[in-house]
C-alpha positions as CSV (number, residue, x, y, z in Angstrom):
1,M,-32.5,-31.6,-54.9
2,F,-34.0,-34.5,-56.3
3,L,-32.2,-36.9,-58.5
4,N,-33.3,-37.7,-62.6
5,P,-36.0,-40.7,-62.5
6,K,-32.7,-43.0,-64.1
7,K,-30.4,-42.3,-61.5
8,I,-33.5,-42.8,-59.0
9,N,-34.2,-46.6,-60.8
10,K,-30.4,-47.4,-61.0
11,I,-30.2,-46.9,-57.1
12,L,-33.9,-48.8,-56.4
13,E,-32.1,-51.4,-58.1
14,E,-29.1,-51.9,-55.8
15,L,-31.3,-51.9,-52.5
16,N,-32.1,-54.8,-50.9
17,P,-35.8,-55.5,-52.0
18,D,-36.3,-57.3,-48.0
19,R,-35.1,-54.5,-46.3
20,I,-35.8,-51.2,-47.7
21,Y,-35.3,-48.5,-44.8
22,V,-36.9,-44.9,-44.5
23,E,-32.8,-43.8,-44.7
24,N,-32.7,-45.4,-47.9
25,I,-35.5,-43.5,-49.5
26,R,-34.3,-39.9,-47.9
27,H,-30.7,-40.7,-49.7
28,I,-32.5,-41.6,-53.1
29,L,-34.7,-38.7,-53.1
30,G,-32.3,-35.9,-51.1
31,T,-34.5,-34.8,-48.9
32,N,-35.9,-35.0,-45.3
33,T,-37.0,-37.9,-43.2
34,R,-40.1,-36.9,-42.6
35,F,-41.1,-37.0,-46.6
36,A,-39.4,-40.0,-47.2
37,K,-41.6,-42.1,-44.7
38,W,-44.9,-40.4,-46.3
39,V,-43.3,-41.6,-49.6
40,C,-42.8,-45.1,-48.2
41,D,-46.6,-45.1,-47.0
42,I,-48.0,-44.3,-50.0
43,A,-46.5,-47.1,-51.5
44,V,-47.5,-49.0,-48.6
45,R,-51.2,-48.2,-49.6
46,N,-51.1,-48.7,-53.8
47,G,-49.5,-52.3,-52.9
48,Y,-45.6,-51.5,-54.2
49,L,-43.9,-52.1,-50.3
50,K,-45.2,-54.1,-47.4
51,K,-43.9,-52.3,-44.0
52,F,-42.7,-54.5,-41.4
53,Y,-40.8,-53.9,-37.9
54,A,-37.1,-55.2,-37.0
55,I,-36.2,-55.3,-33.2
56,E,-33.1,-54.9,-32.6
57,C,-30.9,-56.2,-29.2
58,P,-30.8,-53.3,-26.8
59,N,-27.1,-54.7,-25.6
60,S,-24.4,-52.6,-26.8
61,N,-22.2,-55.6,-27.6
62,C,-24.7,-57.1,-29.6
63,N,-27.2,-55.1,-31.9
64,R,-28.4,-57.6,-33.8
65,I,-31.9,-58.3,-34.8
66,I,-33.8,-60.0,-32.6
67,Q,-36.7,-60.5,-35.0
68,T,-39.2,-59.2,-37.5
69,Y,-42.9,-58.9,-37.2
70,S,-45.4,-57.6,-39.8
71,S,-47.1,-55.0,-37.0
72,L,-46.9,-53.0,-34.5
73,D,-49.7,-55.1,-32.2
74,K,-48.4,-58.8,-33.0
75,I,-44.9,-57.8,-31.0
76,P,-44.7,-59.5,-27.7
77,D,-44.6,-57.5,-24.1
78,E,-41.0,-59.2,-23.8
79,L,-38.5,-60.5,-25.9
80,T,-35.4,-62.9,-25.6
81,C,-32.2,-62.3,-27.7
82,F,-31.2,-66.0,-28.1
83,M,-28.0,-65.1,-29.0
84,C,-27.0,-63.2,-25.8
85,E,-28.7,-66.3,-23.9
86,D,-26.4,-68.9,-26.0
87,D,-23.2,-65.9,-25.2
88,G,-24.4,-66.3,-21.4
89,L,-25.0,-62.9,-21.0
90,E,-27.2,-61.7,-17.8
91,K,-29.4,-59.8,-19.6
92,S,-31.0,-60.7,-22.9
93,T,-34.6,-60.9,-21.8
94,F,-36.0,-57.1,-22.5
95,L,-39.4,-55.6,-22.3
96,K,-41.1,-54.6,-25.2
97,K,-41.0,-50.9,-24.2
98,N,-37.4,-50.9,-24.0
99,L,-36.7,-51.9,-27.4
100,N,-35.6,-50.1,-30.2
101,I,-38.3,-51.1,-33.3
102,I,-37.1,-49.8,-36.7
103,P,-39.9,-49.9,-39.4
104,F,-38.6,-51.0,-42.3
105,Y,-40.5,-52.0,-45.9
106,K,-40.2,-54.9,-48.4
107,Y,-40.9,-54.3,-52.3
108,V,-44.0,-56.7,-53.2
109,K,-42.9,-59.0,-56.3
110,G,-44.1,-57.5,-59.8
111,S,-46.3,-54.5,-58.5
112,Y,-43.2,-52.4,-60.2
113,Q,-41.6,-52.4,-63.2
114,F,-38.4,-50.3,-63.3
115,A,-37.8,-47.6,-66.3
């Protein structure tokens, strides 16, 4: 069931405009992940959002965001979590294929005014 536009605007205003995840949009719209991703992709095409990729450290005791990139092509084949390296963990460098890559969106300022 969809929320009314006033409730959607209120919820959107509470989001971090620099880190909007598909799950946020899924929850706001009360829909499934596939539809929420589609909405985000349309917002990117229309210039309301920009898409980025966060790289999560795979160490179970870390799970920090190592780095963010504006496209998948810019992610190097090997990344180092400097927090794990500083903590002296044996495993601090990881191959791209073993990383959890989390897409997120950033609001483009001035692209839309809330009603």
